[in-house]
Structure formats: structure tokens, C-alpha cells
N, C-alpha and C positions, 0 to 999 in steps of 0.2 A: 796402737792397739792391741792385743792378743790375737794370735788367729783359733777359729775353731777346734776342736782336739780330732774334728773327720778329717782335717787339712791333711794334718801327720799321718794316716792309714788308705788304706786300698781296700773298698767291700767285697765279699763274692759271695751271696749264697754254694753253700754242700748240704752235702748228705749222712749220715754214718751211720751205720746197723749198731745196733745197744741191743742185749735180750731181757724180758721184762718180764714180771712176772703179775698176767691179772686180779686183781685181789678181790672179785668176783666169781671168777671163778678158777682162778688155784692151774689157768692155765699156762706155757714159758713160753715163747715168742719170738724173733726177730722183731725188730721195728726200725725202721729206717728215721729218723729222726734227723731231723730244719736242724743247721748252727749257721748263725756270720758268722764270719771268717774273717778276723780285722787282721792283713798285713800289715806293720809299718812298714812306710815309704823308706826307701834309698837315702834320697835325700830333703834335703834342709829347705819347704815351700820357699818361697818365695816374697818377698815383706815381710818375712819373722826379724823380731827383739829377741834378745839379752834375753831376756821369761821366755822365750819361745820355743832357744836355744836350749836352755834349763832341762822346758818340758821335754820335750826332743829324744834328750837322753833318757830319760829313764823311763818311757816308752816302751812296753814290745809288743810283739806278735799275739795274738789271741783270738779265742773261738768264743761263741756266745749260742744256748743254747736254745730258740725259737720255739721248739715248743711249749707245753705243760703239761701237755695234756694227747694221748693214745688213744688209742680205740680197740680193743681185743679183738683179736682176728679168729677167735672160736667165736662159731655162726649163731651157736645156742645165746649166748651170754650176746657179743657185740658192745656189750659201753665202755663209756669211752669211761678213763679215771686217769689220777692224776700220773702224775713224771717222776721218780723218784728215787734216788739209792743212786740219783747219777748228775754229776758236778755242771753246774749254770754257767759255769766256765773253766774254758782250758788253757795254761799257755801252749803256746806255741814254740 
């Protein structure tokens, strides 16, 4: 039986700043975006077979963007807008 992909990673949430433009009021500001960091574990988990060993060799550490919308920081606007121009996944 193959192991779940989660067995090969350690997950931890983090925030990173990004400069975004509000499409409604055109205000540019820095927003803290939430990311899930998935770091590859150092050793193969117990109970792994040959297929798991091959999969483990190919895996890399990466980050996934958790937020898909941001709220404008301009007090007159305050509208929610889609985050664009930022990759949703980044390899570490």
C-alpha cells in the first residue's frame, strides 16, 4: 500500500509581504499573504516500499498560496479583490 503524500512533508503556515494594486481605486499597498510551506522530510517514512522510494526522490520543498482575495487598505475603498500577478506555488 502506497503512503500518502502528506507523509513526505512537514507543513507550516507563514506570511510573506507582497505589493498589490487595488483594481477599483488603483491604490498600491503591501499586503501580508498567507502561504503554506511544505518542507520535504529528511528521511523516508517507515513502511515505504519501492514506489514510495521513487516518489520521495522526485519530491521538492514548496510553498502554496492560501489567500485568493485581499481587502483594499484604502479606507474609502475597502473592497475585496482577486490576487493576481503572484504565482500560487513556489519551489523553495
